[in-house]
Every structure is written in structure tokens, then in C-alpha cells.
SETI-97100 format. One record per residue: chain; x, y, z of N, C-alpha, C in turn. Coordinates in Angstrom, 1 decimal, decimal comma. Layout:
REM residues N
chaine  nX  nY  nZ  caX  caY  caZ  cX  cY  cZ
A  X  Y  Z  X  Y  Z  X  Y  Z
...
REM end
This chain:
REM residues 83
chaine  nX  nY  nZ  caX  caY  caZ  cX  cY  cZ
A  48,4  -48,2  -94,4  48,3  -49,3  -95,3  47,1  -50,3  -95,0
A  46,3  -50,3  -96,3  44,8  -51,1  -95,7  45,0  -52,9  -96,3
A  44,7  -53,1  -95,0  45,2  -54,5  -95,0  43,8  -55,4  -95,9
A  44,7  -56,1  -96,4  43,9  -57,0  -97,6  42,4  -57,3  -96,8
A  42,3  -58,1  -95,4  40,7  -58,4  -95,5  40,0  -57,4  -95,3
A  40,4  -56,1  -94,6  39,3  -54,9  -94,3  39,6  -54,7  -96,2
A  40,2  -54,8  -97,3  39,6  -54,4  -98,2  38,6  -55,2  -99,1
A  39,2  -56,6  -98,6  37,7  -57,7  -99,0  36,5  -57,3  -98,3
A  36,7  -57,1  -97,6  35,2  -57,0  -96,4  34,4  -55,7  -97,2
A  35,0  -54,2  -96,9  35,1  -53,6  -98,0  34,3  -53,4  -99,2
A  34,6  -54,3  -100,0  34,4  -54,6  -101,5  33,3  -55,4  -101,4
A  33,1  -56,4  -100,6  31,9  -56,9  -100,3  31,1  -56,4  -99,7
A  30,8  -55,7  -98,8  29,8  -55,3  -98,5  30,0  -53,6  -99,2
A  29,6  -53,5  -100,0  29,5  -52,2  -100,5  27,9  -51,5  -100,7
A  27,3  -52,4  -101,5  25,8  -52,1  -101,0  25,4  -51,9  -100,1
A  25,5  -53,1  -99,4  24,9  -52,7  -97,8  25,7  -51,7  -97,0
A  26,8  -50,9  -97,5  27,5  -50,1  -96,7  26,3  -48,8  -97,3
A  26,5  -48,6  -98,6  25,2  -47,2  -98,8  24,4  -47,3  -98,4
A  23,7  -49,0  -98,4  22,0  -49,1  -97,9  21,9  -48,5  -96,6
A  23,2  -48,6  -95,7  23,2  -48,7  -93,9  23,5  -47,2  -93,8
A  24,0  -46,2  -95,2  23,6  -44,9  -94,6  22,7  -44,2  -94,7
A  21,6  -44,6  -95,4  20,1  -44,3  -95,1  19,8  -44,9  -93,9
A  19,6  -46,0  -93,1  19,5  -46,0  -91,6  20,4  -45,1  -90,9
A  21,7  -45,2  -91,0  22,3  -44,0  -90,3  21,7  -42,4  -90,1
A  21,2  -42,5  -91,1  20,7  -40,8  -91,4  19,4  -41,0  -90,7
A  18,6  -42,0  -90,7  17,4  -42,4  -89,6  17,9  -42,3  -88,5
A  18,8  -42,7  -87,9  19,4  -43,2  -86,7  19,2  -41,2  -86,0
A  19,9  -40,5  -86,9  20,8  -39,6  -86,6  19,4  -38,4  -86,2
A  18,1  -38,8  -87,0  16,9  -38,0  -86,5  16,2  -38,6  -85,1
A  16,6  -39,8  -84,8  16,1  -40,3  -83,6  17,2  -39,4  -82,9
A  18,1  -39,6  -82,6  19,0  -38,6  -81,7  18,8  -37,4  -81,3
A  18,8  -36,3  -82,7  18,4  -35,1  -82,4  17,5  -34,7  -83,3
A  16,2  -34,6  -82,8  15,1  -34,5  -84,1  15,0  -33,0  -84,5
A  15,0  -33,6  -86,1  15,1  -32,2  -87,0  16,4  -32,2  -87,7
A  17,1  -32,9  -87,0  18,2  -31,9  -87,6  18,5  -32,8  -89,3
A  17,8  -34,0  -89,8  17,8  -34,2  -90,7  16,3  -33,4  -92,0
A  17,4  -33,2  -92,5  16,1  -32,0  -93,6  15,8  -33,0  -94,9
A  14,5  -33,8  -94,7  14,0  -35,0  -95,1  13,9  -34,9  -96,7
A  13,7  -33,2  -97,3  13,6  -33,4  -98,5  15,0  -33,5  -99,0
A  16,1  -33,6  -98,7  16,9  -33,2  -99,2  17,8  -34,7  -99,2
A  17,3  -36,0  -98,4  17,5  -37,2  -98,9  16,9  -37,9  -100,1
A  17,3  -38,8  -100,4  17,5  -39,5  -101,4  17,0  -40,9  -101,0
A  15,5  -41,1  -101,1  14,9  -42,3  -100,6  15,3  -43,5  -101,0
A  15,3  -43,5  -102,5  15,9  -44,4  -103,9  17,0  -43,9  -104,4
A  17,5  -43,7  -103,8  18,9  -43,5  -104,8  19,4  -44,8  -105,9
A  19,2  -44,2  -107,0  19,3  -44,9  -108,3  20,9  -44,9  -109,1
A  21,2  -43,9  -108,1  22,6  -43,7  -109,5  23,8  -43,1  -108,7
A  24,9  -43,2  -108,7  26,2  -42,7  -108,1  26,1  -41,4  -107,4
A  25,2  -40,6  -108,0  25,6  -39,0  -107,9  24,4  -38,8  -106,5
A  23,3  -39,7  -106,6  22,2  -39,7  -105,2  23,2  -40,5  -104,4
A  23,6  -41,6  -104,0  24,7  -41,9  -103,6  25,3  -41,2  -102,7
A  25,7  -40,6  -103,6  27,0  -39,6  -103,1  26,6  -38,2  -102,2
A  25,4  -38,1  -102,7  24,5  -36,8  -102,2  24,3  -37,6  -100,5
A  23,7  -38,8  -100,7  22,9  -39,2  -99,3  24,2  -39,7  -98,1
A  25,3  -40,1  -98,9  26,6  -40,2  -97,9  26,9  -38,4  -97,5
A  27,3  -38,1  -98,5  27,8  -36,3  -98,3  26,8  -36,3  -96,8
A  25,8  -36,2  -96,8  25,0  -35,8  -95,9  25,3  -36,4  -94,8
A  25,1  -37,9  -94,4  25,2  -38,6  -93,6  26,7  -38,3  -92,6
A  27,7  -38,1  -93,6  29,0  -37,3  -93,0  28,7  -36,2  -92,6
A  28,5  -35,3  -92,9  27,8  -33,8  -92,2  27,4  -33,7  -91,2
A  26,1  -34,9  -91,1  25,4  -34,9  -90,0  26,2  -35,6  -88,5
A  26,8  -36,3  -89,1  27,6  -36,8  -87,9  28,7  -36,0  -87,8
A  29,5  -35,2  -88,2  29,9  -33,8  -87,9  29,3  -33,2  -87,2
A  28,0  -32,6  -87,4  27,3  -31,6  -86,8  26,4  -32,1  -85,1
A  27,1  -34,2  -85,2  26,1  -34,0  -84,4  27,6  -34,8  -83,4
A  28,8  -34,3  -83,8  29,9  -34,5  -82,3  31,5  -35,6  -83,0
A  30,2  -36,4  -84,1  31,4  -37,5  -84,5  32,6  -36,7  -84,7
A  33,6  -37,8  -84,3  35,1  -37,3  -85,2  35,3  -37,9  -86,4
A  35,3  -37,4  -87,4  35,5  -38,0  -89,2  35,9  -37,2  -89,8
A  37,3  -37,6  -89,7  38,6  -37,1  -90,4  39,2  -37,0  -91,9
A  39,4  -36,6  -92,5  39,8  -37,2  -93,8  38,9  -38,7  -94,8
A  37,6  -37,6  -94,4  36,2  -39,1  -94,9  35,1  -38,7  -95,4
A  35,0  -38,6  -96,7  34,1  -38,2  -97,8  32,8  -38,8  -98,1
A  31,8  -38,5  -98,0  30,5  -39,7  -99,0  31,0  -40,2  -100,1
A  32,1  -39,0  -101,1  32,6  -40,0  -102,4  32,8  -41,1  -102,0
A  34,2  -41,3  -101,2  35,1  -42,6  -100,6  34,3  -43,3  -100,2
A  32,9  -44,1  -100,0  31,8  -44,8  -99,6  31,6  -45,1  -101,3
A  31,5  -44,2  -102,0  30,4  -44,7  -103,2  31,8  -45,3  -104,1
A  32,9  -44,4  -104,3  33,9  -44,8  -105,0  34,7  -46,3  -104,4
A  34,3  -46,7  -103,2  34,8  -47,8  -102,4  36,4  -47,4  -101,9
A  36,5  -46,0  -102,0  37,9  -46,0  -101,3  38,3  -45,6  -100,1
A  39,2  -47,2  -99,8  39,7  -47,6  -98,5  40,5  -46,7  -97,9
A  40,6  -45,7  -96,6  41,6  -45,5  -96,3  42,3  -45,8  -95,2
REM end
């Protein structure tokens, strides 16, 4: 069960989390140059589908770089689903 404090922070910071996804993608490219296909990244995501694409790409890149990301999808960030 998600604590109410965590849910409050998640809801409050939602737009910042979505923006942080792009920064995280840039960080992944610095860690492992060439891992990001920049032609697939939406630099200025204007709708939920573009945001979802970026979030999914970030999760995929994290897994590719060896991060343990179990039970999380890009859709969770866009839909504000805290698990």
C-alpha cells in the first residue's frame, strides 16, 4: 500500500517527473554514449502519447543499462500510478 505522503509528493511533482524523464534519458546517453536513439525522443512532448513514449524509452534504457526496474512502465508515470 502506498503511503499518503508518497502519493501527495507523486501527485504534486507529476509534471516535474515527466520533465525529469528527458533529463534521465540525456544522463543515460552520457553514461553509455550512443545508447539513445535521439530520433525517437520527443524533445517537447505535448500530449500524453508523446510523454508515454519518452517514459517507456527511459524505462527500456534503464533496463538495458542494468538497472533493476521491476513492475514499472512508462504509462505508470503518465497516469500517475504509484505502486
